[in-house]
C-alpha positions as CSV (number, residue, x, y, z in Angstrom):
1,M,-16.0,71.0,38.0
2,D,-15.5,68.0,35.4
3,A,-18.4,65.6,36.0
4,S,-16.1,62.7,35.0
5,F,-13.6,63.9,37.9
6,G,-16.4,64.0,40.7
7,P,-16.1,66.1,43.9
8,S,-14.7,63.3,46.2
9,L,-11.1,63.1,45.4
10,D,-10.3,66.7,44.9
11,A,-12.2,67.8,48.0
12,V,-11.2,64.9,50.6
13,T,-7.7,63.9,49.2
14,Y,-6.2,67.3,47.9
15,T,-7.7,70.0,49.8
16,Q,-8.2,69.1,53.4
17,G,-5.3,71.1,54.5
18,R,-5.9,70.4,58.3
19,P,-3.4,69.9,61.0
20,P,-3.5,66.2,62.4
21,V,-5.2,65.9,65.4
22,D,-4.1,63.4,68.4
23,L,-7.6,62.1,69.1
24,H,-6.6,60.0,72.0
25,V,-5.0,63.2,73.9
26,L,-8.0,65.0,73.0
27,L,-10.5,62.5,74.4
28,E,-8.2,62.1,77.5
29,S,-8.4,66.0,77.9
30,A,-12.2,65.7,77.6
31,G,-12.3,62.9,80.5
32,V,-13.3,60.2,78.1
33,T,-11.8,56.7,78.2
34,A,-10.9,55.2,74.8
35,T,-10.0,51.7,74.1
36,V,-6.8,51.2,72.3
37,S,-6.4,48.1,70.2
38,E,-3.8,47.1,67.7
39,Y,-4.6,44.8,64.9
40,E,-2.5,42.8,62.4
41,T,-3.3,42.4,58.7
42,S,-6.7,40.5,58.1
43,D,-7.8,40.8,61.7
44,I,-11.6,41.4,62.2
45,I,-12.3,44.6,63.8
46,F,-15.9,44.0,64.0
47,S,-18.2,41.8,62.0
48,Q,-21.7,42.6,59.9
49,G,-24.5,41.9,62.3
50,D,-22.4,42.8,65.7
51,P,-23.9,44.8,68.1
52,A,-23.1,48.6,67.3
53,S,-22.1,50.1,70.6
54,E,-18.9,52.1,69.9
55,V,-17.5,54.6,67.5
56,M,-14.0,53.6,66.0
57,Y,-11.2,55.9,65.2
58,L,-8.5,54.6,63.0
59,Q,-5.0,56.1,64.2
60,R,-2.7,53.9,62.2
61,G,-3.3,51.7,59.0
62,I,-5.7,50.8,56.7
63,V,-9.1,49.3,57.1
64,K,-11.5,47.6,54.7
65,K,-15.3,47.6,55.1
66,S,-17.1,45.1,53.4
67,V,-20.8,43.6,53.0
68,T,-21.4,40.0,52.5
69,S,-24.9,38.9,50.9
70,R,-26.8,36.0,52.0
71,T,-25.4,34.0,49.2
72,G,-21.9,34.8,50.4
73,K,-20.9,37.2,47.7
74,E,-18.7,40.1,49.3
75,A,-18.6,43.8,48.2
76,V,-16.0,46.0,49.3
77,V,-17.8,49.3,50.3
78,A,-14.9,51.5,51.7
79,M,-11.3,51.5,52.3
80,L,-10.4,53.8,55.5
81,G,-7.2,55.5,56.2
82,A,-5.4,56.9,59.3
83,G,-7.5,59.7,60.6
84,E,-10.8,58.5,59.8
85,F,-13.7,57.5,62.0
86,F,-16.0,54.3,61.3
87,G,-18.9,52.7,63.0
88,E,-20.5,56.1,63.8
89,E,-23.7,54.9,62.3
90,C,-24.3,53.7,66.1
91,L,-24.7,57.4,67.0
92,A,-27.9,57.5,64.7
93,G,-29.5,54.6,66.5
94,Q,-28.1,51.7,64.3
95,L,-28.2,48.8,66.6
96,N,-26.2,46.2,64.5
97,R,-23.2,46.9,62.2
98,M,-24.0,47.0,58.6
99,A,-20.6,45.9,57.3
100,T,-17.3,44.0,58.5
101,A,-14.5,46.0,59.2
102,S,-11.0,44.3,58.9
103,A,-7.5,45.4,59.1
104,M,-5.5,45.5,55.6
105,T,-2.3,46.4,57.2
106,A,-1.2,46.4,60.9
107,S,-3.6,48.9,62.5
108,T,-4.2,50.9,65.7
109,V,-8.0,51.7,66.4
110,L,-9.6,53.7,69.2
111,A,-13.2,52.4,70.2
112,I,-15.2,54.9,72.0
113,D,-18.4,54.0,73.9
114,K,-21.3,55.7,71.9
115,G,-22.8,57.2,75.0
116,Q,-19.6,58.8,76.0
117,M,-19.0,60.0,72.2
118,L,-22.6,61.7,72.0
119,G,-21.9,63.5,75.4
120,T,-18.4,64.5,74.6
121,L,-19.5,65.9,71.1
122,H,-22.0,68.0,73.0
123,R,-19.4,69.3,75.4
124,H,-16.4,69.9,73.4
125,P,-16.5,71.9,70.6
126,A,-13.0,70.8,69.2
127,L,-14.1,67.2,68.9
128,A,-17.2,68.2,67.4
129,D,-15.8,70.3,65.0
130,R,-13.3,67.4,63.9
131,F,-16.3,64.8,63.7
132,L,-18.4,67.4,61.6
133,S,-15.5,67.7,59.3
134,H,-15.3,63.9,59.0
135,A,-19.0,63.3,58.3
136,L,-19.1,66.1,55.5
137,A,-15.8,64.8,54.0
138,R,-17.7,61.0,54.1
139,L,-20.7,62.4,52.7
140,I,-18.7,64.3,49.7
141,R,-16.8,61.1,49.2
142,T,-19.8,58.8,49.1
143,E,-21.5,61.2,46.5
144,G,-18.3,61.0,44.5
145,D,-18.4,57.2,44.6
146,L,-21.8,57.1,43.4
147,L,-21.1,59.6,40.7
148,D,-17.7,57.6,39.7
149,Q,-19.9,54.2,39.2
150,L,-22.5,55.9,37.3
151,V,-20.4,57.9,34.8
152,N,-16.9,56.8,34.6
153,P,-15.1,53.9,32.8
154,S,-13.2,51.3,34.9
155,E,-9.9,52.7,34.2
156,K,-10.7,56.1,35.8
157,R,-12.7,54.2,38.5
158,L,-9.4,52.5,39.2
159,A,-7.3,55.2,39.1
160,R,-9.4,57.2,41.6
161,V,-9.4,54.2,44.1
162,L,-5.6,54.3,44.1
163,L,-5.4,57.6,44.4
164,L,-7.7,57.7,47.5
165,L,-5.8,54.8,49.0
166,A,-2.7,57.0,48.8
167,R,-3.8,60.2,50.7
168,D,-2.1,59.0,54.0
169,G,-4.8,60.5,56.3
170,E,-4.8,64.1,55.3
171,A,-3.4,64.5,51.6
172,V,-1.8,62.3,48.9
173,Q,2.1,62.8,48.8
174,R,4.0,62.9,45.7
175,Q,4.5,59.2,46.0
176,R,3.6,56.8,48.5
177,V,3.8,53.1,49.1
178,L,0.8,51.3,49.6
179,P,0.6,47.7,51.3
180,R,-0.1,44.4,49.4
181,L,-3.5,44.6,47.8
182,S,-5.1,41.9,45.7
183,Q,-6.5,42.7,42.3
184,E,-9.4,40.9,43.6
185,T,-10.0,43.4,46.3
186,L,-9.6,46.1,43.7
187,A,-11.8,44.8,41.6
188,E,-14.5,44.6,44.2
189,M,-14.0,48.2,44.8
190,V,-13.9,49.3,41.4
191,G,-16.8,47.2,40.2
192,T,-15.0,45.3,37.4
193,T,-13.3,42.1,36.9
194,R,-10.0,41.0,37.9
195,S,-8.8,40.7,34.3
196,R,-9.7,44.2,33.7
197,V,-7.8,45.5,36.9
198,N,-4.7,43.4,35.8
199,F,-4.7,45.4,32.4
200,F,-5.1,48.6,33.6
201,M,-2.7,48.1,36.2
202,N,0.0,47.1,33.6
203,K,-0.9,50.1,31.7
204,F,-0.2,52.1,34.7
205,K,3.0,50.7,35.4
206,K,4.2,51.0,31.9
207,L,3.2,54.8,31.9
208,G,5.2,55.1,35.2
209,F,2.1,55.9,37.2
210,I,2.7,52.9,39.6
211,Q,5.6,50.9,40.5
212,Y,5.6,47.4,42.2
213,Q,8.0,46.9,45.3
214,G,9.6,43.6,46.9
215,G,6.8,42.0,49.2
216,G,4.0,43.0,47.1
217,G,3.8,47.0,48.0
218,L,2.9,49.2,45.4
219,T,4.1,52.9,44.8
220,I,1.4,55.4,43.7
221,N,2.6,58.6,41.8
222,K,0.5,61.6,42.2
223,A,1.0,61.9,37.9
224,L,-2.0,59.2,38.0
225,L,-4.3,61.9,38.7
226,S,-4.0,62.6,34.8
227,V,-5.9,59.5,34.1
228,I,-9.1,61.0,35.9
229,Q,-8.7,64.5,34.5
230,Q,-8.4,63.4,30.9
231,D,-11.3,63.9,28.3
232,E,-13.0,61.0,26.9
């Protein structure tokens, strides 16, 4: 495998091939009550330091996880799409939230009490299989994120972030329109400056890899993959 590509995008975005699961129905069949909440853009789902007592499942939308230092500096640590769990660190004994989760678009989130979640995972193989697949995919993606930061230039890191955001839960489509994302947010995710993000976004636009839509939306073309596959 090309080291400049990394395992995460290939394994998580393009080869999952799993049929979507209605987790709400699955939980109800297991006798578990999940709280369903609707969030608008910029709403806070939970904040860094809050008690960690529930596992979340993103049924619809995009959620940003960020960490704020004592000096007030914010770092974006993950962007989550439909079909992903988050806040699952409470299952491993984490008492407080390590990050803030906020809605980047209108989002639907299921919240499951951690005690119920643990018991259900033991009793219901279908849910346990789904959760294990999520955990493994997250591990692969985190490893890919680290590799990306260590060995890839900012242009490839930006292309990878855009493609990950375009995967729509299971797999990226040939084209997908993303909601408005500020260049500051993209810069935080990529680990570079806003000016560099602006430079490469203009380059991607000229090459036809992205197109800006009315209202600030962004169309991502799967052809953007060529940027992270190219040799140095």
